[in-house]
Predicted model as a PDB file, atoms N, CA, C, CB and O in Angstrom, pLDDT in the B-factor column:
MODEL        1                                                                  
ATOM      1  N   MET A   1     128.820 127.279  66.168  1.00 75.00           N  
ATOM      2  CA  MET A   1     128.258 128.550  65.776  1.00 75.00           C  
ATOM      3  C   MET A   1     129.407 129.553  65.641  1.00 75.00           C  
ATOM      4  CB  MET A   1     127.188 129.036  66.806  1.00 75.00           C  
ATOM      5  O   MET A   1     130.210 129.721  66.559  1.00 75.00           O  
ATOM      6  N   SER A   2     129.472 130.203  64.502  1.00 90.00           N  
ATOM      7  CA  SER A   2     130.536 131.185  64.271  1.00 90.00           C  
ATOM      8  C   SER A   2     130.234 132.483  65.017  1.00 90.00           C  
ATOM      9  CB  SER A   2     130.702 131.464  62.759  1.00 90.00           C  
ATOM     10  O   SER A   2     129.130 132.690  65.521  1.00 90.00           O  
ATOM     11  N   ILE A   3     131.224 133.330  65.070  1.00 93.00           N  
ATOM     12  CA  ILE A   3     131.074 134.626  65.748  1.00 93.00           C  
ATOM     13  C   ILE A   3     129.962 135.439  65.081  1.00 93.00           C  
ATOM     14  CB  ILE A   3     132.415 135.421  65.725  1.00 93.00           C  
ATOM     15  O   ILE A   3     129.142 136.052  65.764  1.00 93.00           O  
ATOM     16  N   ASN A   4     129.937 135.442  63.755  1.00 93.00           N  
ATOM     17  CA  ASN A   4     128.908 136.197  63.038  1.00 93.00           C  
ATOM     18  C   ASN A   4     127.517 135.647  63.326  1.00 93.00           C  
ATOM     19  CB  ASN A   4     129.179 136.169  61.534  1.00 93.00           C  
ATOM     20  O   ASN A   4     126.563 136.408  63.493  1.00 93.00           O  
ATOM     21  N   ASP A   5     127.405 134.326  63.382  1.00 93.00           N  
ATOM     22  CA  ASP A   5     126.113 133.709  63.701  1.00 93.00           C  
ATOM     23  C   ASP A   5     125.686 134.062  65.119  1.00 93.00           C  
ATOM     24  CB  ASP A   5     126.184 132.180  63.535  1.00 93.00           C  
ATOM     25  O   ASP A   5     124.513 134.329  65.380  1.00 93.00           O  
ATOM     26  N   ARG A   6     126.652 134.058  66.026  1.00 93.00           N  
ATOM     27  CA  ARG A   6     126.361 134.381  67.430  1.00 93.00           C  
ATOM     28  C   ARG A   6     125.893 135.837  67.566  1.00 93.00           C  
ATOM     29  CB  ARG A   6     127.614 134.136  68.313  1.00 93.00           C  
ATOM     30  O   ARG A   6     124.933 136.116  68.285  1.00 93.00           O  
ATOM     31  N   VAL A   7     126.565 136.750  66.884  1.00 95.00           N  
ATOM     32  CA  VAL A   7     126.186 138.163  66.928  1.00 95.00           C  
ATOM     33  C   VAL A   7     124.791 138.346  66.346  1.00 95.00           C  
ATOM     34  CB  VAL A   7     127.209 139.031  66.159  1.00 95.00           C  
ATOM     35  O   VAL A   7     123.977 139.087  66.897  1.00 95.00           O  
ATOM     36  N   LYS A   8     124.517 137.679  65.244  1.00 96.00           N  
ATOM     37  CA  LYS A   8     123.181 137.764  64.615  1.00 96.00           C  
ATOM     38  C   LYS A   8     122.124 137.227  65.571  1.00 96.00           C  
ATOM     39  CB  LYS A   8     123.143 136.971  63.270  1.00 96.00           C  
ATOM     40  O   LYS A   8     121.062 137.831  65.723  1.00 96.00           O  
ATOM     41  N   TRP A   9     122.403 136.096  66.218  1.00 95.00           N  
ATOM     42  CA  TRP A   9     121.471 135.506  67.181  1.00 95.00           C  
ATOM     43  C   TRP A   9     121.203 136.475  68.326  1.00 95.00           C  
ATOM     44  CB  TRP A   9     122.024 134.177  67.728  1.00 95.00           C  
ATOM     45  O   TRP A   9     120.052 136.666  68.719  1.00 95.00           O  
ATOM     46  N   GLN A  10     122.259 137.091  68.865  1.00 96.00           N  
ATOM     47  CA  GLN A  10     122.109 138.042  69.960  1.00 96.00           C  
ATOM     48  C   GLN A  10     121.270 139.245  69.534  1.00 96.00           C  
ATOM     49  CB  GLN A  10     123.481 138.505  70.452  1.00 96.00           C  
ATOM     50  O   GLN A  10     120.410 139.707  70.284  1.00 96.00           O  
ATOM     51  N   GLU A  11     121.522 139.743  68.340  1.00 96.00           N  
ATOM     52  CA  GLU A  11     120.740 140.876  67.838  1.00 96.00           C  
ATOM     53  C   GLU A  11     119.276 140.501  67.674  1.00 96.00           C  
ATOM     54  CB  GLU A  11     121.306 141.370  66.504  1.00 96.00           C  
ATOM     55  O   GLU A  11     118.395 141.300  67.991  1.00 96.00           O  
ATOM     56  N   ASP A  12     119.004 139.301  67.187  1.00 96.00           N  
ATOM     57  CA  ASP A  12     117.630 138.832  67.032  1.00 96.00           C  
ATOM     58  C   ASP A  12     116.925 138.722  68.382  1.00 96.00           C  
ATOM     59  CB  ASP A  12     117.610 137.481  66.320  1.00 96.00           C  
ATOM     60  O   ASP A  12     115.769 139.122  68.520  1.00 96.00           O  
ATOM     61  N   VAL A  13     117.629 138.177  69.378  1.00 96.00           N  
ATOM     62  CA  VAL A  13     117.044 138.022  70.709  1.00 96.00           C  
ATOM     63  C   VAL A  13     116.783 139.393  71.326  1.00 96.00           C  
ATOM     64  CB  VAL A  13     117.972 137.185  71.623  1.00 96.00           C  
ATOM     65  O   VAL A  13     115.722 139.614  71.909  1.00 96.00           O  
ATOM     66  N   GLU A  14     117.731 140.308  71.205  1.00 96.00           N  
ATOM     67  CA  GLU A  14     117.546 141.649  71.751  1.00 96.00           C  
ATOM     68  C   GLU A  14     116.378 142.366  71.075  1.00 96.00           C  
ATOM     69  CB  GLU A  14     118.829 142.468  71.593  1.00 96.00           C  
ATOM     70  O   GLU A  14     115.598 143.043  71.744  1.00 96.00           O  
ATOM     71  N   ALA A  15     116.251 142.224  69.758  1.00 96.00           N  
ATOM     72  CA  ALA A  15     115.141 142.851  69.035  1.00 96.00           C  
ATOM     73  C   ALA A  15     113.806 142.250  69.478  1.00 96.00           C  
ATOM     74  CB  ALA A  15     115.324 142.684  67.507  1.00 96.00           C  
ATOM     75  O   ALA A  15     112.822 142.968  69.656  1.00 96.00           O  
ATOM     76  N   HIS A  16     113.782 140.947  69.652  1.00 94.00           N  
ATOM     77  CA  HIS A  16     112.565 140.263  70.116  1.00 94.00           C  
ATOM     78  C   HIS A  16     112.191 140.751  71.513  1.00 94.00           C  
ATOM     79  CB  HIS A  16     112.764 138.721  70.118  1.00 94.00           C  
ATOM     80  O   HIS A  16     111.016 140.977  71.801  1.00 94.00           O  
ATOM     81  N   PHE A  17     113.182 140.911  72.374  1.00 96.00           N  
ATOM     82  CA  PHE A  17     112.960 141.405  73.733  1.00 96.00           C  
ATOM     83  C   PHE A  17     112.389 142.822  73.697  1.00 96.00           C  
ATOM     84  CB  PHE A  17     114.276 141.377  74.544  1.00 96.00           C  
ATOM     85  O   PHE A  17     111.401 143.113  74.372  1.00 96.00           O  
ATOM     86  N   GLU A  18     113.002 143.692  72.919  1.00 95.00           N  
ATOM     87  CA  GLU A  18     112.540 145.085  72.833  1.00 95.00           C  
ATOM     88  C   GLU A  18     111.116 145.161  72.295  1.00 95.00           C  
ATOM     89  CB  GLU A  18     113.481 145.908  71.939  1.00 95.00           C  
ATOM     90  O   GLU A  18     110.309 145.959  72.772  1.00 95.00           O  
ATOM     91  N   GLU A  19     110.810 144.337  71.309  1.00 95.00           N  
ATOM     92  CA  GLU A  19     109.461 144.302  70.743  1.00 95.00           C  
ATOM     93  C   GLU A  19     108.444 143.854  71.794  1.00 95.00           C  
ATOM     94  CB  GLU A  19     109.414 143.362  69.522  1.00 95.00           C  
ATOM     95  O   GLU A  19     107.369 144.441  71.919  1.00 95.00           O  
ATOM     96  N   GLY A  20     108.790 142.818  72.541  1.00 93.00           N  
ATOM     97  CA  GLY A  20     107.905 142.326  73.594  1.00 93.00           C  
ATOM     98  C   GLY A  20     107.692 143.353  74.686  1.00 93.00           C  
ATOM     99  O   GLY A  20     106.573 143.531  75.167  1.00 93.00           O  
ATOM    100  N   MET A  21     108.764 144.032  75.082  1.00 94.00           N  
ATOM    101  CA  MET A  21     108.655 145.075  76.108  1.00 94.00           C  
ATOM    102  C   MET A  21     107.769 146.217  75.618  1.00 94.00           C  
ATOM    103  CB  MET A  21     110.053 145.610  76.489  1.00 94.00           C  
ATOM    104  O   MET A  21     106.939 146.721  76.374  1.00 94.00           O  
ATOM    105  N   ALA A  22     107.935 146.625  74.378  1.00 94.00           N  
ATOM    106  CA  ALA A  22     107.130 147.716  73.821  1.00 94.00           C  
ATOM    107  C   ALA A  22     105.656 147.329  73.790  1.00 94.00           C  
ATOM    108  CB  ALA A  22     107.616 148.082  72.403  1.00 94.00           C  
ATOM    109  O   ALA A  22     104.793 148.145  74.113  1.00 94.00           O  
ATOM    110  N   GLN A  23     105.364 146.097  73.405  1.00 93.00           N  
ATOM    111  CA  GLN A  23     103.973 145.651  73.373  1.00 93.00           C  
ATOM    112  C   GLN A  23     103.361 145.637  74.763  1.00 93.00           C  
ATOM    113  CB  GLN A  23     103.875 144.267  72.752  1.00 93.00           C  
ATOM    114  O   GLN A  23     102.220 146.064  74.939  1.00 93.00           O  
ATOM    115  N   LEU A  24     104.098 145.157  75.746  1.00 90.00           N  
ATOM    116  CA  LEU A  24     103.579 145.152  77.113  1.00 90.00           C  
ATOM    117  C   LEU A  24     103.292 146.564  77.599  1.00 90.00           C  
ATOM    118  CB  LEU A  24     104.566 144.468  78.053  1.00 90.00           C  
ATOM    119  O   LEU A  24     102.264 146.805  78.234  1.00 90.00           O  
ATOM    120  N   LYS A  25     104.187 147.494  77.308  1.00 91.00           N  
ATOM    121  CA  LYS A  25     103.990 148.887  77.730  1.00 91.00           C  
ATOM    122  C   LYS A  25     102.775 149.495  77.033  1.00 91.00           C  
ATOM    123  CB  LYS A  25     105.250 149.728  77.431  1.00 91.00           C  
ATOM    124  O   LYS A  25     102.023 150.256  77.641  1.00 91.00           O  
ATOM    125  N   ASP A  26     102.587 149.164  75.771  1.00 91.00           N  
ATOM    126  CA  ASP A  26     101.433 149.698  75.028  1.00 91.00           C  
ATOM    127  C   ASP A  26     100.110 149.156  75.550  1.00 91.00           C  
ATOM    128  CB  ASP A  26     101.565 149.370  73.548  1.00 91.00           C  
ATOM    129  O   ASP A  26      99.119 149.886  75.589  1.00 91.00           O  
ATOM    130  N   PHE A  27     100.079 147.901  75.947  1.00 88.00           N  
ATOM    131  CA  PHE A  27      98.838 147.267  76.390  1.00 88.00           C  
ATOM    132  C   PHE A  27      98.494 147.560  77.843  1.00 88.00           C  
ATOM    133  CB  PHE A  27      98.932 145.787  76.194  1.00 88.00           C  
ATOM    134  O   PHE A  27      97.344 147.388  78.249  1.00 88.00           O  
ATOM    135  N   ASP A  28      99.467 147.999  78.633  1.00 83.00           N  
ATOM    136  CA  ASP A  28      99.249 148.206  80.062  1.00 83.00           C  
ATOM    137  C   ASP A  28      98.668 149.597  80.309  1.00 83.00           C  
ATOM    138  CB  ASP A  28     100.569 148.025  80.847  1.00 83.00           C  
ATOM    139  O   ASP A  28      99.075 150.568  79.670  1.00 83.00           O  
ATOM    140  N   VAL A  29      97.723 149.688  81.228  1.00 80.00           N  
ATOM    141  CA  VAL A  29      97.110 150.982  81.550  1.00 80.00           C  
ATOM    142  C   VAL A  29      97.826 151.673  82.704  1.00 80.00           C  
ATOM    143  CB  VAL A  29      95.634 150.796  81.895  1.00 80.00           C  
ATOM    144  O   VAL A  29      97.594 152.855  82.954  1.00 80.00           O  
ATOM    145  N   VAL A  30      98.693 150.950  83.409  1.00 81.00           N  
ATOM    146  CA  VAL A  30      99.434 151.491  84.541  1.00 81.00           C  
ATOM    147  C   VAL A  30     100.904 151.586  84.148  1.00 81.00           C  
ATOM    148  CB  VAL A  30      99.246 150.608  85.819  1.00 81.00           C  
ATOM    149  O   VAL A  30     101.450 150.667  83.538  1.00 81.00           O  
ATOM    150  N   ASP A  31     101.531 152.685  84.496  1.00 83.00           N  
ATOM    151  CA  ASP A  31     102.958 152.837  84.211  1.00 83.00           C  
ATOM    152  C   ASP A  31     103.757 152.089  85.274  1.00 83.00           C  
ATOM    153  CB  ASP A  31     103.366 154.345  84.167  1.00 83.00           C  
ATOM    154  O   ASP A  31     103.678 152.411  86.459  1.00 83.00           O  
ATOM    155  N   ARG A  32     104.516 151.104  84.850  1.00 87.00           N  
ATOM    156  CA  ARG A  32     105.295 150.266  85.769  1.00 87.00           C  
ATOM    157  C   ARG A  32     106.789 150.468  85.502  1.00 87.00           C  
ATOM    158  CB  ARG A  32     104.907 148.760  85.615  1.00 87.00           C  
ATOM    159  O   ARG A  32     107.182 150.934  84.433  1.00 87.00           O  
ATOM    160  N   PRO A  33     107.614 150.110  86.489  1.00 89.00           N  
ATOM    161  CA  PRO A  33     109.070 150.159  86.248  1.00 89.00           C  
ATOM    162  C   PRO A  33     109.464 149.116  85.199  1.00 89.00           C  
ATOM    163  CB  PRO A  33     109.860 149.916  87.574  1.00 89.00           C  
ATOM    164  O   PRO A  33     108.796 148.090  85.070  1.00 89.00           O  
ATOM    165  N   PRO A  34     110.530 149.365  84.457  1.00 88.00           N  
ATOM    166  CA  PRO A  34     110.974 148.422  83.425  1.00 88.00           C  
ATOM    167  C   PRO A  34     111.199 147.002  83.948  1.00 88.00           C  
ATOM    168  CB  PRO A  34     112.246 148.925  82.800  1.00 88.00           C  
ATOM    169  O   PRO A  34     110.960 146.035  83.224  1.00 88.00           O  
ATOM    170  N   ALA A  35     111.649 146.865  85.177  1.00 91.00           N  
ATOM    171  CA  ALA A  35     111.894 145.529  85.738  1.00 91.00           C  
ATOM    172  C   ALA A  35     110.604 144.719  85.815  1.00 91.00           C  
ATOM    173  CB  ALA A  35     112.526 145.641  87.135  1.00 91.00           C  
ATOM    174  O   ALA A  35     110.638 143.502  85.634  1.00 91.00           O  
ATOM    175  N   ARG A  36     109.477 145.357  86.077  1.00 92.00           N  
ATOM    176  CA  ARG A  36     108.187 144.646  86.148  1.00 92.00           C  
ATOM    177  C   ARG A  36     107.750 144.158  84.766  1.00 92.00           C  
ATOM    178  CB  ARG A  36     107.098 145.563  86.749  1.00 92.00           C  
ATOM    179  O   ARG A  36     107.209 143.060  84.631  1.00 92.00           O  
ATOM    180  N   TYR A  37     107.990 144.983  83.741  1.00 91.00           N  
ATOM    181  CA  TYR A  37     107.663 144.550  82.381  1.00 91.00           C  
ATOM    182  C   TYR A  37     108.554 143.378  81.963  1.00 91.00           C  
ATOM    183  CB  TYR A  37     107.819 145.723  81.386  1.00 91.00           C  
ATOM    184  O   TYR A  37     108.091 142.425  81.336  1.00 91.00           O  
ATOM    185  N   LYS A  38     109.832 143.463  82.316  1.00 94.00           N  
ATOM    186  CA  LYS A  38     110.756 142.379  81.981  1.00 94.00           C  
ATOM    187  C   LYS A  38     110.314 141.086  82.663  1.00 94.00           C  
ATOM    188  CB  LYS A  38     112.203 142.744  82.398  1.00 94.00           C  
ATOM    189  O   LYS A  38     110.301 140.023  82.043  1.00 94.00           O  
ATOM    190  N   GLU A  39     109.955 141.183  83.934  1.00 94.00           N  
ATOM    191  CA  GLU A  39     109.491 140.007  84.668  1.00 94.00           C  
ATOM    192  C   GLU A  39     108.243 139.410  84.020  1.00 94.00           C  
ATOM    193  CB  GLU A  39     109.204 140.370  86.129  1.00 94.00           C  
ATOM    194  O   GLU A  39     108.137 138.194  83.859  1.00 94.00           O  
ATOM    195  N   LYS A  40     107.317 140.261  83.658  1.00 93.00           N  
ATOM    196  CA  LYS A  40     106.072 139.804  83.028  1.00 93.00           C  
ATOM    197  C   LYS A  40     106.361 139.118  81.689  1.00 93.00           C  
ATOM    198  CB  LYS A  40     105.104 140.993  82.820  1.00 93.00           C  
ATOM    199  O   LYS A  40     105.778 138.079  81.378  1.00 93.00           O  
ATOM    200  N   LEU A  41     107.250 139.697  80.917  1.00 93.00           N  
ATOM    201  CA  LEU A  41     107.609 139.130  79.617  1.00 93.00           C  
ATOM    202  C   LEU A  41     108.293 137.777  79.771  1.00 93.00           C  
ATOM    203  CB  LEU A  41     108.518 140.090  78.853  1.00 93.00           C  
ATOM    204  O   LEU A  41     107.963 136.831  79.056  1.00 93.00           O  
ATOM    205  N   LEU A  42     109.239 137.679  80.693  1.00 94.00           N  
ATOM    206  CA  LEU A  42     109.967 136.425  80.888  1.00 94.00           C  
ATOM    207  C   LEU A  42     109.059 135.322  81.428  1.00 94.00           C  
ATOM    208  CB  LEU A  42     111.141 136.642  81.838  1.00 94.00           C  
ATOM    209  O   LEU A  42     109.208 134.163  81.043  1.00 94.00           O  
ATOM    210  N   VAL A  43     108.128 135.663  82.308  1.00 94.00           N  
ATOM    211  CA  VAL A  43     107.180 134.668  82.812  1.00 94.00           C  
ATOM    212  C   VAL A  43     106.316 134.142  81.664  1.00 94.00           C  
ATOM    213  CB  VAL A  43     106.288 135.276  83.928  1.00 94.00           C  
ATOM    214  O   VAL A  43     106.009 132.951  81.599  1.00 94.00           O  
ATOM    215  N   SER A  44     105.937 135.030  80.776  1.00 92.00           N  
ATOM    216  CA  SER A  44     105.159 134.612  79.603  1.00 92.00           C  
ATOM    217  C   SER A  44     105.965 133.641  78.737  1.00 92.00           C  
ATOM    218  CB  SER A  44     104.735 135.843  78.768  1.00 92.00           C  
ATOM    219  O   SER A  44     105.443 132.620  78.292  1.00 92.00           O  
ATOM    220  N   TYR A  45     107.237 133.965  78.503  1.00 93.00           N  
ATOM    221  CA  TYR A  45     108.094 133.081  77.709  1.00 93.00           C  
ATOM    222  C   TYR A  45     108.294 131.732  78.393  1.00 93.00           C  
ATOM    223  CB  TYR A  45     109.449 133.742  77.458  1.00 93.00           C  
ATOM    224  O   TYR A  45     108.285 130.693  77.732  1.00 93.00           O  
ATOM    225  N   LEU A  46     108.472 131.743  79.703  1.00 92.00           N  
ATOM    226  CA  LEU A  46     108.649 130.485  80.439  1.00 92.00           C  
ATOM    227  C   LEU A  46     107.399 129.614  80.355  1.00 92.00           C  
ATOM    228  CB  LEU A  46     108.989 130.769  81.908  1.00 92.00           C  
ATOM    229  O   LEU A  46     107.499 128.389  80.290  1.00 92.00           O  
ATOM    230  N   SER A  47     106.242 130.231  80.356  1.00 91.00           N  
ATOM    231  CA  SER A  47     104.999 129.486  80.198  1.00 91.00           C  
ATOM    232  C   SER A  47     104.960 128.794  78.830  1.00 91.00           C  
ATOM    233  CB  SER A  47     103.784 130.423  80.364  1.00 91.00           C  
ATOM    234  O   SER A  47     104.530 127.647  78.717  1.00 91.00           O  
ATOM    235  N   ASP A  48     105.409 129.499  77.810  1.00 90.00           N  
ATOM    236  CA  ASP A  48     105.471 128.912  76.466  1.00 90.00           C  
ATOM    237  C   ASP A  48     106.429 127.727  76.429  1.00 90.00           C  
ATOM    238  CB  ASP A  48     105.904 129.968  75.438  1.00 90.00           C  
ATOM    239  O   ASP A  48     106.160 126.726  75.764  1.00 90.00           O  
ATOM    240  N   VAL A  49     107.544 127.840  77.142  1.00 92.00           N  
ATOM    241  CA  VAL A  49     108.532 126.766  77.172  1.00 92.00           C  
ATOM    242  C   VAL A  49     107.940 125.512  77.813  1.00 92.00           C  
ATOM    243  CB  VAL A  49     109.791 127.214  77.935  1.00 92.00           C  
ATOM    244  O   VAL A  49     108.212 124.398  77.366  1.00 92.00           O  
ATOM    245  N   GLN A  50     107.137 125.690  78.853  1.00 88.00           N  
ATOM    246  CA  GLN A  50     106.516 124.535  79.496  1.00 88.00           C  
ATOM    247  C   GLN A  50     105.702 123.728  78.493  1.00 88.00           C  
ATOM    248  CB  GLN A  50     105.626 124.984  80.660  1.00 88.00           C  
ATOM    249  O   GLN A  50     105.736 122.498  78.510  1.00 88.00           O  
ATOM    250  N   GLU A  51     104.977 124.408  77.629  1.00 89.00           N  
ATOM    251  CA  GLU A  51     104.192 123.713  76.611  1.00 89.00           C  
ATOM    252  C   GLU A  51     105.090 123.068  75.557  1.00 89.00           C  
ATOM    253  CB  GLU A  51     103.216 124.680  75.943  1.00 89.00           C  
ATOM    254  O   GLU A  51     104.799 121.974  75.075  1.00 89.00           O  
ATOM    255  N   LEU A  52     106.179 123.746  75.202  1.00 91.00           N  
ATOM    256  CA  LEU A  52     107.075 123.236  74.164  1.00 91.00           C  
ATOM    257  C   LEU A  52     107.842 121.994  74.590  1.00 91.00           C  
ATOM    258  CB  LEU A  52     108.047 124.304  73.765  1.00 91.00           C  
ATOM    259  O   LEU A  52     108.177 121.159  73.749  1.00 91.00           O  
ATOM    260  N   ILE A  53     108.124 121.858  75.870  1.00 91.00           N  
ATOM    261  CA  ILE A  53     108.925 120.726  76.354  1.00 91.00           C  
ATOM    262  C   ILE A  53     108.317 119.406  75.913  1.00 91.00           C  
ATOM    263  CB  ILE A  53     109.047 120.762  77.885  1.00 91.00           C  
ATOM    264  O   ILE A  53     109.034 118.503  75.483  1.00 91.00           O  
ATOM    265  N   ALA A  54     107.014 119.290  76.017  1.00 88.00           N  
ATOM    266  CA  ALA A  54     106.345 118.047  75.624  1.00 88.00           C  
ATOM    267  C   ALA A  54     106.269 117.892  74.107  1.00 88.00           C  
ATOM    268  CB  ALA A  54     104.942 117.999  76.215  1.00 88.00           C  
ATOM    269  O   ALA A  54     106.347 116.780  73.586  1.00 88.00           O  
ATOM    270  N   LEU A  55     106.118 119.007  73.407  1.00 93.00           N  
ATOM    271  CA  LEU A  55     105.913 118.944  71.957  1.00 93.00           C  
ATOM    272  C   LEU A  55     107.213 118.856  71.163  1.00 93.00           C  
ATOM    273  CB  LEU A  55     105.140 120.150  71.505  1.00 93.00           C  
ATOM    274  O   LEU A  55     107.321 118.091  70.205  1.00 93.00           O  
ATOM    275  N   ASN A  56     108.202 119.659  71.580  1.00 92.00           N  
ATOM    276  CA  ASN A  56     109.436 119.738  70.806  1.00 92.00           C  
ATOM    277  C   ASN A  56     110.590 120.126  71.739  1.00 92.00           C  
ATOM    278  CB  ASN A  56     109.296 120.764  69.636  1.00 92.00           C  
ATOM    279  O   ASN A  56     110.892 121.310  71.880  1.00 92.00           O  
ATOM    280  N   PRO A  57     111.232 119.149  72.373  1.00 91.00           N  
ATOM    281  CA  PRO A  57     112.286 119.446  73.348  1.00 91.00           C  
ATOM    282  C   PRO A  57     113.452 120.274  72.789  1.00 91.00           C  
ATOM    283  CB  PRO A  57     112.822 118.161  73.897  1.00 91.00           C  
ATOM    284  O   PRO A  57     114.020 121.095  73.509  1.00 91.00           O  
ATOM    285  N   GLN A  58     113.809 120.070  71.532  1.00 92.00           N  
ATOM    286  CA  GLN A  58     114.915 120.832  70.942  1.00 92.00           C  
ATOM    287  C   GLN A  58     114.553 122.309  70.845  1.00 92.00           C  
ATOM    288  CB  GLN A  58     115.273 120.279  69.546  1.00 92.00           C  
ATOM    289  O   GLN A  58     115.365 123.173  71.175  1.00 92.00           O  
ATOM    290  N   LYS A  59     113.357 122.594  70.400  1.00 91.00           N  
ATOM    291  CA  LYS A  59     112.906 123.984  70.293  1.00 91.00           C  
ATOM    292  C   LYS A  59     112.773 124.599  71.691  1.00 91.00           C  
ATOM    293  CB  LYS A  59     111.551 124.066  69.531  1.00 91.00           C  
ATOM    294  O   LYS A  59     113.075 125.778  71.877  1.00 91.00           O  
ATOM    295  N   ALA A  60     112.329 123.818  72.663  1.00 92.00           N  
ATOM    296  CA  ALA A  60     112.230 124.295  74.042  1.00 92.00           C  
ATOM    297  C   ALA A  60     113.613 124.678  74.566  1.00 92.00           C  
ATOM    298  CB  ALA A  60     111.587 123.217  74.949  1.00 92.00           C  
ATOM    299  O   ALA A  60     113.760 125.683  75.261  1.00 92.00           O  
ATOM    300  N   SER A  61     114.614 123.888  74.236  1.00 93.00           N  
ATOM    301  CA  SER A  61     115.982 124.180  74.658  1.00 93.00           C  
ATOM    302  C   SER A  61     116.461 125.502  74.066  1.00 93.00           C  
ATOM    303  CB  SER A  61     116.925 123.041  74.246  1.00 93.00           C  
ATOM    304  O   SER A  61     117.107 126.291  74.755  1.00 93.00           O  
ATOM    305  N   GLU A  62     116.155 125.744  72.817  1.00 92.00           N  
ATOM    306  CA  GLU A  62     116.523 127.013  72.172  1.00 92.00           C  
ATOM    307  C   GLU A  62     115.835 128.189  72.866  1.00 92.00           C  
ATOM    308  CB  GLU A  62     116.148 126.988  70.669  1.00 92.00           C  
ATOM    309  O   GLU A  62     116.449 129.233  73.083  1.00 92.00           O  
ATOM    310  N   HIS A  63     114.574 128.017  73.207  1.00 93.00           N  
ATOM    311  CA  HIS A  63     113.852 129.089  73.895  1.00 93.00           C  
ATOM    312  C   HIS A  63     114.431 129.344  75.284  1.00 93.00           C  
ATOM    313  CB  HIS A  63     112.363 128.744  74.005  1.00 93.00           C  
ATOM    314  O   HIS A  63     114.491 130.490  75.730  1.00 93.00           O  
ATOM    315  N   ILE A  64     114.850 128.302  75.956  1.00 94.00           N  
ATOM    316  CA  ILE A  64     115.471 128.465  77.273  1.00 94.00           C  
ATOM    317  C   ILE A  64     116.767 129.262  77.144  1.00 94.00           C  
ATOM    318  CB  ILE A  64     115.746 127.084  77.925  1.00 94.00           C  
ATOM    319  O   ILE A  64     117.049 130.128  77.972  1.00 94.00           O  
ATOM    320  N   ASN A  65     117.553 128.974  76.111  1.00 94.00           N  
ATOM    321  CA  ASN A  65     118.785 129.735  75.883  1.00 94.00           C  
ATOM    322  C   ASN A  65     118.486 131.208  75.615  1.00 94.00           C  
ATOM    323  CB  ASN A  65     119.569 129.139  74.708  1.00 94.00           C  
ATOM    324  O   ASN A  65     119.211 132.090  76.078  1.00 94.00           O  
ATOM    325  N   ARG A  66     117.409 131.471  74.860  1.00 94.00           N  
ATOM    326  CA  ARG A  66     117.009 132.858  74.586  1.00 94.00           C  
ATOM    327  C   ARG A  66     116.608 133.561  75.880  1.00 94.00           C  
ATOM    328  CB  ARG A  66     115.839 132.901  73.569  1.00 94.00           C  
ATOM    329  O   ARG A  66     116.972 134.715  76.107  1.00 94.00           O  
ATOM    330  N   ILE A  67     115.861 132.862  76.722  1.00 94.00           N  
ATOM    331  CA  ILE A  67     115.409 133.452  77.984  1.00 94.00           C  
ATOM    332  C   ILE A  67     116.603 133.743  78.893  1.00 94.00           C  
ATOM    333  CB  ILE A  67     114.408 132.512  78.698  1.00 94.00           C  
ATOM    334  O   ILE A  67     116.661 134.799  79.523  1.00 94.00           O  
ATOM    335  N   LYS A  68     117.557 132.807  78.962  1.00 95.00           N  
ATOM    336  CA  LYS A  68     118.761 133.032  79.770  1.00 95.00           C  
ATOM    337  C   LYS A  68     119.514 134.272  79.286  1.00 95.00           C  
ATOM    338  CB  LYS A  68     119.686 131.794  79.719  1.00 95.00           C  
ATOM    339  O   LYS A  68     119.983 135.076  80.092  1.00 95.00           O  
ATOM    340  N   PHE A  69     119.623 134.419  77.972  1.00 95.00           N  
ATOM    341  CA  PHE A  69     120.310 135.586  77.418  1.00 95.00           C  
ATOM    342  C   PHE A  69     119.558 136.861  77.804  1.00 95.00           C  
ATOM    343  CB  PHE A  69     120.432 135.470  75.873  1.00 95.00           C  
ATOM    344  O   PHE A  69     120.176 137.854  78.189  1.00 95.00           O  
ATOM    345  N   MET A  70     118.235 136.837  77.702  1.00 95.00           N  
ATOM    346  CA  MET A  70     117.439 138.016  78.054  1.00 95.00           C  
ATOM    347  C   MET A  70     117.604 138.377  79.534  1.00 95.00           C  
ATOM    348  CB  MET A  70     115.955 137.770  77.733  1.00 95.00           C  
ATOM    349  O   MET A  70     117.713 139.553  79.880  1.00 95.00           O  
ATOM    350  N   ILE A  71     117.621 137.379  80.391  1.00 93.00           N  
ATOM    351  CA  ILE A  71     117.775 137.628  81.828  1.00 93.00           C  
ATOM    352  C   ILE A  71     119.098 138.335  82.095  1.00 93.00           C  
ATOM    353  CB  ILE A  71     117.700 136.303  82.628  1.00 93.00           C  
ATOM    354  O   ILE A  71     119.154 139.281  82.881  1.00 93.00           O  
ATOM    355  N   ASN A  72     120.146 137.881  81.450  1.00 94.00           N  
ATOM    356  CA  ASN A  72     121.490 138.404  81.746  1.00 94.00           C  
ATOM    357  C   ASN A  72     121.898 139.620  80.952  1.00 94.00           C  
ATOM    358  CB  ASN A  72     122.486 137.352  81.515  1.00 94.00           C  
ATOM    359  O   ASN A  72     122.779 140.361  81.388  1.00 94.00           O  
ATOM    360  N   ASN A  73     121.283 139.859  79.788  1.00 93.00           N  
ATOM    361  CA  ASN A  73     121.807 140.895  78.904  1.00 93.00           C  
ATOM    362  C   ASN A  73     120.806 141.942  78.428  1.00 93.00           C  
ATOM    363  CB  ASN A  73     122.394 140.257  77.736  1.00 93.00           C  
ATOM    364  O   ASN A  73     121.218 142.931  77.821  1.00 93.00           O  
ATOM    365  N   CYS A  74     119.549 141.773  78.669  1.00 89.00           N  
ATOM    366  CA  CYS A  74     118.546 142.729  78.171  1.00 89.00           C  
ATOM    367  C   CYS A  74     117.929 143.483  79.354  1.00 89.00           C  
ATOM    368  CB  CYS A  74     117.432 141.993  77.345  1.00 89.00           C  
ATOM    369  O   CYS A  74     117.579 142.896  80.377  1.00 89.00           O  
ATOM    370  N   TYR A  75     117.811 144.788  79.178  1.00 84.00           N  
ATOM    371  CA  TYR A  75     117.280 145.627  80.253  1.00 84.00           C  
ATOM    372  C   TYR A  75     116.239 146.588  79.739  1.00 84.00           C  
ATOM    373  CB  TYR A  75     118.395 146.394  80.930  1.00 84.00           C  
ATOM    374  O   TYR A  75     115.687 147.371  80.511  1.00 84.00           O  
TER     375      TYR A  75                                                      
ENDMDL                                                                          
END                                                                             
């Protein structure tokens, strides 16, 4: 993966994270700290990965990499 591809991938993951966080905040009736929304979002993604492992291990691996990036770099 080239540097440009890596930067594009990171931007896509960050945009996906921000979109997910915004949706959770919009749907929630209680105002929570950002860390709680992040936790809720990541648990949802991990649940999706569990289903993907049986169906498509390669795609599951990509999702795991996205989740790892979100844990370490998205706030």
